[in-house]
C-alpha positions in Angstrom: 0.0 -0.1 0.0 1.4 3.5 -1.1 1.2 6.0 1.7 -0.7 9.2 0.9 2.3 11.0 2.7 5.6 9.4 2.7 8.0 9.3 5.7 10.8 11.7 5.1 14.1 10.1 5.6 17.5 11.4 6.4 20.4 9.3 6.2 23.4 10.0 8.8 26.6 8.6 7.3 27.6 8.0 3.7 29.4 4.5 3.8 28.3 1.3 1.8 25.4 0.3 4.1 24.0 4.0 4.1 24.0 3.6 0.1 22.2 0.2 0.4 19.4 1.6 2.4 19.1 4.9 0.4 18.5 2.8 -2.6 15.9 0.5 -0.4 14.2 3.9 0.6 14.0 4.9 -3.1 12.1 1.6 -3.7 9.9 1.7 -0.9 6.2 2.5 -0.8 6.1 4.4 2.3 9.4 6.5 2.3 11.3 9.3 0.8 14.8 10.3 0.9 15.1 14.1 1.6 18.5 14.7 3.5 22.0 13.3 4.2 24.4 14.1 6.9 28.2 13.6 6.5 31.4 14.9 8.3 32.5 16.7 5.0 30.6 18.6 2.5 32.2 16.8 -0.2 31.1 13.4 1.0 27.8 14.7 1.5 27.4 16.4 -2.0 28.7 13.4 -3.6 26.0 11.1 -1.8 23.4 13.4 -2.6 23.9 13.7 -6.3 23.8 10.0 -6.6 20.2 9.9 -4.8 19.0 13.2 -6.1 18.9 15.2 -2.8 18.7 18.8 -3.1 21.5 21.3 -2.1 19.8 22.6 1.1 19.7 19.2 2.6 23.2 18.2 1.9 24.4 18.5 5.4 28.2 18.7 6.2 27.5 17.7 9.9 25.6 15.0 11.7 24.2 18.1 13.8 22.9 19.8 10.9 21.0 16.7 9.5 19.2 16.6 13.0 18.4 20.2 12.8 16.7 19.8 9.5 12.9 20.2 10.2 12.1 18.3 7.1 13.3 15.2 8.1 11.1 12.9 10.0 13.2 9.7 10.4 16.7 9.0 10.6 18.9 6.1 9.5 22.0 5.7 11.6 24.9 4.3 9.3 27.9 5.3 11.2 30.5 2.9 12.9 29.3 0.7 15.9 30.8 3.1 18.8 28.7 6.0 17.3 25.4 4.3 17.3 24.4 5.1 20.9 25.4 8.8 20.6 23.9 9.6 17.4 20.6 7.6 17.9 20.1 9.3 21.2 20.7 12.6 19.7 18.3 12.0 17.0 15.3 10.9 19.4 16.3 14.0 21.3 15.8 16.2 18.0 12.5 14.3 17.8 13.3 12.2 14.9 12.3 8.5 14.4 15.3 6.3 14.4 16.2 3.2 12.4 19.8 2.1 13.9 22.1 -0.1 11.8 22.8 -3.2 13.6 24.2 -3.8 16.3 21.9 -1.4 18.1 24.9 -0.4 20.6 28.3 -1.7 21.6 26.4 -3.6 24.4 23.2 -4.1 26.2 23.9 -1.2 28.3 24.1 1.2 25.5 20.9 0.0 24.1 19.0 0.5 27.3 20.0 4.1 27.1 19.0 4.6 23.5 15.6 3.0 23.9 15.1 5.2 27.0 15.9 8.2 24.9 13.3 6.9 22.4 10.6 6.5 25.2 11.2 10.0 26.6 10.7 11.8 23.3 8.0 9.6 22.1 9.6 8.5 18.9 9.9 5.1 17.1 13.2 3.4 17.2 14.4 0.0 15.8 17.5 -1.9 15.2 18.1 -2.6 11.6 18.2 -6.1 11.0 17.0 -6.0 7.5 16.6 -9.9 7.1 13.9 -9.9 10.0 11.6 -7.8 7.7 11.8 -10.5 4.7 8.7 -12.8 4.5 11.3 -15.5 4.4 11.8 -15.5 8.3 8.0 -15.2 8.8 7.8 -18.4 6.6 10.5 -20.2 8.9 8.5 -19.2 11.9 5.3 -20.6 10.4 7.1 -24.1 9.6 8.6 -24.2 13.2 5.3 -23.2 15.0 3.1 -25.6 12.9 5.3 -28.6 13.7 6.5 -29.1 10.3 9.7 -30.5 11.6 8.4 -32.0 15.0 10.1 -30.6 18.1 13.2 -28.1 17.5 16.2 -29.8 19.4 19.1 -27.9 17.7 19.8 -24.9 15.8 22.8 -23.8 13.6 23.7 -20.4 12.1 26.7 -18.9 10.5 27.9 -15.5 9.1 31.4 -15.1 8.4 33.6 -13.8 5.8 37.4 -13.3 5.0 38.4 -9.8 4.6 41.6 -8.4 3.6 43.9 -8.0 6.6 44.0 -4.5 7.8 44.0 -3.8 11.7 43.4 -0.2 11.1 40.2 -0.9 9.4 36.8 -1.0 11.0 36.5 -4.9 10.9 39.6 -5.4 13.2 39.9 -1.9 14.9 39.3 -2.0 18.4 38.4 1.7 18.5 35.8 1.1 15.8 34.2 -1.8 17.5 35.8 -4.4 15.0 35.4 -8.3 15.3 32.9 -10.7 13.8 30.9 -10.9 16.8 29.8 -7.2 16.6 29.9 -7.0 12.7 28.0 -10.1 11.6 27.8 -12.6 14.5 24.6 -10.6 15.8 22.8 -12.1 12.8 23.2 -15.8 13.7 22.7 -14.8 17.4 19.4 -13.1 16.4 18.2 -16.1 14.3 18.8 -18.8 16.8 16.9 -16.8 19.5 13.9 -16.2 17.4 13.8 -19.9 16.1 14.2 -21.2 19.8 11.3 -18.6 20.7 9.2 -20.0 17.8 9.7 -23.4 19.2 7.9 -22.4 22.4 5.3 -20.2 20.9 7.2 -16.9 21.5 8.6 -14.3 19.6 12.0 -15.1 20.8 13.8 -17.0 23.6 17.1 -15.8 25.7 19.8 -18.7 26.0 20.1 -19.8 29.9 24.0 -20.4 29.3 26.4 -19.4 26.7 29.8 -21.1 26.1 32.3 -19.8 23.4 36.0 -20.0 21.9 37.6 -17.7 19.9 40.7 -16.3 18.0 41.6 -12.6 19.0 44.0 -10.5 17.1 47.1 -10.2 19.1 47.2 -6.5 18.6 43.9 -5.1 18.5 42.2 -7.9 20.7 39.2 -8.0 18.6 37.9 -11.4 17.4 39.1 -12.8 14.0 36.8 -15.5 14.3 34.8 -17.2 17.0 32.0 -19.9 17.8 29.4 -20.1 20.7 27.1 -22.9 22.0 23.8 -21.5 23.5 21.4 -23.6 25.6 17.8 -22.7 25.9 15.1 -24.0 28.2 13.6 -27.2 27.0 16.7 -28.7 25.9 17.2 -26.8 22.6 20.7 -26.2 21.7 22.1 -23.8 19.2 25.7 -23.4 17.6 26.5 -19.9 16.0 29.6 -18.9 14.4 31.1 -16.0 12.9 34.5 -14.1 11.4 35.9 -11.7 9.5 39.1 -13.7 8.4 37.6 -16.9 7.4 35.0 -17.9 4.9 32.3 -20.4 6.3 29.0 -21.7 4.9 26.7 -18.6 5.7 23.5 -20.5 6.2 21.0 -21.6 8.9 19.5 -24.8 10.0 16.9 -25.8 12.5 16.8 -29.5 13.3 13.7 -31.1 14.7 12.6 -34.5 15.9 10.9 -35.2 12.3 13.0 -33.2 10.0 15.1 -30.1 9.3 14.8 -26.5 7.9 17.7 -25.3 5.8 17.7 -21.5 4.9 20.7 -21.2 2.3 20.6 -17.3 2.1 19.3 -16.2 5.5 21.1 -12.8 6.0 20.8 -10.9 2.7 17.9 -12.7 0.6 16.3 -10.8 -2.1 18.7 -7.8 -2.3 17.1 -7.0 -5.4 13.5 -8.3 -4.8 14.1 -11.8 -6.4 12.7 -14.8 -4.7 14.2 -16.6 -1.7 14.2 -20.2 -0.7 13.5 -22.2 2.4 14.3 -26.0 2.3 12.3 -28.7 4.4 14.0 -32.0 4.8 11.7 -34.6 5.9 11.2 -38.3 5.2 14.1 -38.4 2.9 12.7 -35.6 0.7 13.4 -32.0 0.2 10.4 -29.5 -0.4 11.7 -26.2 -1.6 9.5 -23.3 -0.6 9.6 -20.4 -2.7 9.1 -16.9 -1.1 8.6 -13.8 -3.1 8.8 -10.5 -1.3 6.9 -7.7 -2.5 9.9 -5.5 -2.7 13.7 -5.3 -2.4 15.4 -6.0 0.9 16.0 -2.8 2.1 12.7 -1.3 0.8 11.0 -4.0 2.9 12.9 -2.7 6.1 12.1 1.0 5.1 8.4 0.0 4.9 8.4 -1.8 8.3 9.4 1.4 9.9 7.2 3.7 7.6 4.0 1.6 8.4 4.7 1.4 12.1 5.3 4.9 12.5 1.9 5.9 10.5 0.1 3.5 12.7 1.3 5.2 16.0 3.3 2.3 17.2 6.1 4.1 18.7 7.0 2.1 21.9 8.8 -1.1 22.1 6.6 -2.8 19.3 8.9 -2.3 16.4 7.6 -4.7 13.8 11.0 -6.8 12.9 13.1 -6.2 16.0 11.1 -5.4 19.4 13.0 -3.4 22.0 13.3 -6.4 24.3 14.5 -8.7 21.4 17.3 -6.2 20.8 18.2 -6.2 24.4 18.1 -9.8 24.6 20.3 -10.1 21.6 23.1 -7.6 22.9 22.9 -9.4 26.2 23.9 -12.5 24.9 26.5 -10.9 22.7 28.0 -9.5 25.8 28.1 -13.2 27.2 29.8 -14.5 24.1 32.4 -11.8 24.0 32.9 -12.3 27.9 33.6 -15.9 27.1 36.5 -15.2 24.7 37.9 -12.2 26.5 36.9 -9.6 24.2 36.5 -6.2 26.0 36.5 -2.9 23.8 38.7 0.0 24.9 35.9 2.3 25.9 34.3 -0.4 27.7 37.3 -0.6 30.3 36.5 0.9 33.7 39.2 3.4 33.5 38.6 4.6 29.9 39.6 8.2 30.0 36.7 9.8 28.1 34.1 7.1 29.0 32.5 7.2 25.6 30.7 4.1 26.3 27.7 5.9 28.0 25.9 8.8 26.6 25.4 11.8 29.0 22.0 12.2 27.9 20.5 15.6 27.1 17.0 14.3 27.3 14.4 16.6 28.7 13.8 15.8 32.4 11.2 13.5 33.1 7.5 14.5 33.1 6.5 16.3 36.2 4.6 13.3 37.6 8.1 11.4 38.0 9.9 14.3 39.9 11.9 13.1 42.7 11.1 13.7 46.2 13.8 14.5 48.9 14.7 14.3 52.6 17.9 14.5 54.8 19.9 11.8 56.4 21.4 12.1 59.8 24.6 14.1 60.1 24.3 15.1 56.3 23.5 18.3 54.5 23.3 16.5 51.1 19.9 16.4 49.4 18.9 12.9 49.6 16.6 11.3 47.2 13.7 9.4 48.9 14.2 6.5 46.3 17.5 4.8 46.9 19.3 2.8 44.3 20.5 -0.5 45.4 23.9 -1.3 43.8 24.1 -5.2 43.9 23.4 -6.4 40.4 25.9 -4.5 38.0 28.2 -6.6 36.2 30.3 -4.1 34.0 31.0 -0.6 34.1 29.0 -0.2 31.1 26.0 -1.4 32.8 26.7 0.5 36.1 27.2 3.8 34.2 24.2 3.8 32.3 21.8 2.9 35.1 23.5 5.2 37.3 23.6 8.2 35.1 19.9 7.6 34.2 19.0 7.6 37.9 20.9 10.8 38.3 19.2 12.3 35.4 15.9 11.4 37.3 16.9 13.3 40.4 18.2 10.4 42.4 21.1 11.0 44.5 21.5 8.2 47.1 23.4 4.9 46.5 23.2 1.8 48.5 26.1 -0.9 48.4 27.6 -3.4 50.6 30.9 -5.3 51.1 29.8 -8.7 50.1 27.8 -7.6 47.1 29.4 -9.4 43.9 32.5 -10.0 46.0 33.3 -6.3 46.0 32.6 -5.8 42.4 29.6 -3.5 43.0 31.7 -1.3 45.4 34.4 -1.0 42.7 32.2 -0.1 39.8 30.4 2.4 41.9 33.8 4.0 43.0 35.0 3.9 39.4 31.7 5.6 38.2 32.0 8.3 40.8 35.5 8.9 39.9 34.7 9.2 36.1 31.8 11.4 36.7 33.7 13.5 39.5 30.5 13.6 41.5 31.3 12.1 45.1 30.3 15.2 46.9 27.0 15.4 44.9 25.9 11.8 45.6 25.0 10.0 49.1 26.8 6.7 49.5 25.7 3.9 52.0 28.0 1.2 52.6 27.5 -1.9 54.4 29.8 -4.6 56.2 30.0 -7.1 59.0 27.9 -9.8 57.4 27.7 -13.0 58.9 30.1 -14.9 59.4 32.3 -11.9 59.7 29.9 -9.6 62.3 32.4 -8.9 64.9 34.1 -5.2 65.6 37.5 -6.5 64.0 36.0 -7.6 60.9 33.8 -4.5 60.8 37.0 -2.4 60.6 38.8 -4.3 58.3 35.8 -4.6 55.6 35.3 -0.7 56.1 38.7 0.2 55.0 38.4 -2.1 52.1 35.1 -0.7 51.2 36.8 2.8 50.9 39.5 1.9 49.1 37.1 0.2 46.6 34.9 3.2 46.4 37.9 5.5 46.0 36.6 7.6 48.7 37.6 8.6 52.4 34.1 8.2 53.8 30.6 6.9 53.5 27.5 8.8 54.4 25.7 6.2 55.9 27.2 2.9 57.2 25.2 -0.1 58.2 26.2 -3.3 60.0 24.7 -5.9 57.6 23.8 -8.3 60.2 23.9 -8.4 64.0 25.7 -10.9 66.3 24.1 -11.3 69.8 27.2 -13.1 70.8 29.0 -9.6 71.3 27.8 -6.8 73.5 26.4 -4.0 71.6 28.8 -1.9 73.4 31.6 -3.3 71.4 29.9 -2.3 68.2 29.0 1.1 69.1 32.7 1.8 70.5 34.3 0.9 67.0 31.7 2.6 65.0 32.3 5.7 66.8 36.0 5.4 66.2 35.4 5.5 62.6 32.9 8.4 63.0 35.6 10.3 64.9 38.1 9.5 62.0 35.6 10.8 59.2 35.1 7.5 57.6 31.5 7.4 58.2 29.1 10.4 58.8 26.4 8.2 60.4 25.6 4.6 61.2 22.9 2.1 61.8 22.0 -1.8 61.6 20.6 -3.9 58.8 18.5 -6.7 60.1 18.5 -5.6 63.8 15.9 -6.4 66.2 14.3 -3.6 68.5 15.8 -4.8 71.8 19.2 -4.7 70.5 18.9 -1.2 68.7 17.4 0.1 72.1 20.2 -1.5 74.1 22.8 0.2 71.7 21.2 3.7 71.8 21.0 3.4 75.6 24.7 2.6 75.9 25.6 5.5 73.5 23.4 8.2 75.4 25.0 6.9 78.8 28.4 7.5 77.3 28.0 10.4 75.2 28.5 8.4 71.9 26.8 8.4 68.5 24.1 5.7 68.2 22.2 4.1 65.8 20.3 6.8 63.7 19.0 4.5 61.0 17.7 1.0 60.3 17.8 -0.9 57.2 15.3 -3.8 57.6 12.8 -5.0 55.1 9.7 -3.0 54.8 7.1 -3.3 52.3 3.3 -3.3 51.8 3.5 -7.2 51.7 4.3 -9.4 54.8 7.5 -11.0 54.5 6.1 -14.5 55.3 9.7 -16.1 55.5 12.9 -14.4 55.3 14.4 -13.9 51.9 17.9 -14.9 53.3 18.6 -16.4 56.7 18.9 -13.8 59.6 16.9 -11.3 57.7 14.4 -9.2 60.0 11.2 -7.1 58.6 10.1 -3.8 60.2 6.6 -4.1 58.7 4.6 -5.3 61.8 2.6 -3.1 64.2 5.4 -3.3 66.8 8.2 -2.0 64.6 6.1 0.6 63.2 5.3 2.1 66.4 8.7 2.0 67.6 10.1 3.8 64.6 7.1 6.3 64.8 8.0 7.0 68.5 11.9 7.4 67.9 11.6 8.8 64.6 14.6 6.8 63.5 15.4 6.8 59.8 14.0 3.6 58.0 16.1 2.6 54.7 14.4 -0.5 53.7 15.4 -3.3 51.3 12.9 -5.0 49.1 10.8 -2.1 49.5 8.6 -3.3 46.6 8.4 -7.1 47.8 10.7 -8.0 45.1 8.3 -7.9 42.4 5.1 -9.4 44.3 3.1 -6.1 43.0 4.0 -6.5 39.2 1.0 -7.0 37.0 2.2 -10.3 36.2 -0.5 -12.9 35.7 1.4 -15.3 33.6 2.3 -18.8 35.1 5.9 -17.7 35.8 4.6 -15.3 38.5 4.0 -18.3 40.6 6.7 -20.3 39.4 9.2 -18.1 41.3 10.3 -20.1 44.3 11.4 -17.2 46.6 8.5 -15.3 45.6 6.2 -18.1 46.6 8.0 -18.8 49.8 8.5 -15.1 51.1 5.3 -13.5 49.9 2.6 -15.9 49.0 -0.2 -15.4 51.7 -3.7 -14.8 51.9 -3.3 -11.5 53.7 -0.7 -10.5 51.0 -3.1 -11.3 48.1 -5.5 -9.0 49.8 -3.1 -6.3 49.9 -2.2 -6.8 46.4 -5.8 -6.7 45.3 -6.3 -3.5 47.0 -3.1 -1.9 45.7 -4.4 -2.8 42.1 -7.8 -1.4 43.0 -6.3 2.1 44.2 -3.7 2.0 41.4 -6.7 1.8 38.9 -8.3 4.7 40.8 -5.2 6.9 40.5 -4.0 5.9 37.0 -0.9 4.3 38.1 0.2 0.6 38.6 0.0 -1.4 41.8 3.7 -1.4 41.9 3.7 2.5 42.2 1.3 2.2 45.0 3.3 -0.4 46.7 6.3 1.8 46.7 4.1 5.1 47.7 3.0 3.1 50.7 6.5 2.9 52.1 7.2 6.5 51.3 4.0 7.5 53.2 4.8 6.3 56.9 4.8 8.5 59.8 8.6 8.2 60.4 11.4 9.1 57.8 11.7 6.4 55.0 14.1 6.2 52.1 13.1 3.1 49.8 15.8 1.0 48.3 15.2 -0.4 44.9 17.4 -2.7 42.9 16.6 -2.2 39.1 18.7 -4.1 36.4 17.0 -2.2 33.7 16.7 1.5 32.9 12.8 0.8 32.3 12.8 -0.5 35.8 14.3 2.5 37.4 11.8 4.6 35.4 8.8 2.3 36.6 9.9 2.7 40.2 10.4 6.6 39.8 6.9 7.0 38.5 5.5 6.3 42.4 6.6 9.8 43.2 3.5 10.9 41.4 1.4 8.9 43.9 0.0 10.7 47.2 -1.7 8.7 49.8 -3.8 9.6 52.7 -3.5 8.2 56.2 -6.7 6.3 55.5 -5.3 4.9 52.2 -2.4 4.0 53.7 -4.1 1.9 56.7 -6.6 0.5 54.1 -3.8 -0.9 52.0 -2.4 -2.6 54.8 -5.8 -4.1 56.0 -5.9 -1.9 59.0 
């Protein structure tokens, strides 16, 4: 169908892939090429003449292209390390985005890119042109219809032998070189798609990745590499890639009753000619002809054009959804990790930290504005939502999610000596050093976890924590556990020595009982010492039926809440959202989580969940937002810890700032 008003495209970059897509736009039904942006006028002019682009739209800079008001959509065709920067800037300029694969250098970059699209209400999709071809729809149809029985194994390869040149983009570390990033992403995307189709889903993510590879001795990029991916249900996949070796660039899906062979999966029908899918079954080969309506890149341009005109702007990209892209990059990250491939800009001490983009995205809408309070012995503005740093695995991941949290107004970060064997403290410290923001953020440290919960271990671990964090103090320090075998006086005394030395500003206890806190503070008062000024026990709308970990103590019951109300001690609760209990998840997986069932499933909690959903519907928010708002609307100071792994999870939690609860609503939610 030819659109009445065609989508006006601008192309950012003038390399070979830009030419291929420009020809595709010209042959498309929905698009029109109106502008080009290059780093030089001569390159822009040469490209524009080839594709009949007028002089006013021949831009000598990428910025000028994004400023062109006639451009509605931008195709990002620059080298891999530049994808995140320019896709985000395009989204900020209000342009729809089709970004050449791989979307970003890693999963973390893609999160930032999609968040920019979400914040600016624009379409964004990763450019895997083969996924727009009807050949892939036919493969999915064959798998889901049971044409080859139950899928058991998948093979996919994309590889070529390029001229050896360590400075070229194919081997250059600074340009994101190597086979995995350049073409290995295709086999990964295919096997994930096929494994997903086998289970009735759009895609599946592997539960395990094992890989080997040959790295260039000088650049560290992969010359060739192979990986084995294990999926749930017993499906295995083999993927292979390379830029220094020719291989059979095809894909196969093996089932219990036959197999599918796709001879030309990656660049089928470049000119619009038919493609073929071979089904091997019962010692026979059935060749299925698939005829596209347009050339390959025209199909991709039309996929974008049709989606944009239909208003499908958020996460529902027709060929590659956001979740699919994120899963693909997460798998590629695991593949690279297995063979030891790290790009220079991903290293913790990379001087320019080009890995993450310091977004100029407009501040989130008013309904997500952060709320603030103050912590004991601190003059810093402390966000009421605290970022729990316990699941970041790389400086890439940490930098993106922490930058995003700060962008949303967040300022408090919680970590612990045992988290990741110290990795989280190291990453947070490196991020603060890279951002030079130590005095702008509040850092909570924790130590003395069982079995090292004693005064000597506390001091030893605190010094290690400060070294990892690259700072000389933490704003708040919690004992991660209590040890009743030691008199509280010994803990209070040693904590005060660190206060006096300036290593901690204030301290408290995590998973401490009322009796021990009272005893500690009575001793401190008698000896004119600092006492416990904060507590970090579990606290949420849902009652913790069984401890998440041994030794955990909740502060949600009536007695503990009365104690906090009376003393006005600051509460900084972990699992403030009951570890996902209040998510609007009605799938079978919701009850398949052993921890969720053990810790939160109870009749009274399901009634709280029902009431949270009812109130959320009235207020136009989600139940999880109501649950977090409950924590923040207590008659004592609270700062809720959250543990997002994704930028989208941080956004969801921060949306709780819009929820205001009355005292009556707070009591009603808690069945009182």
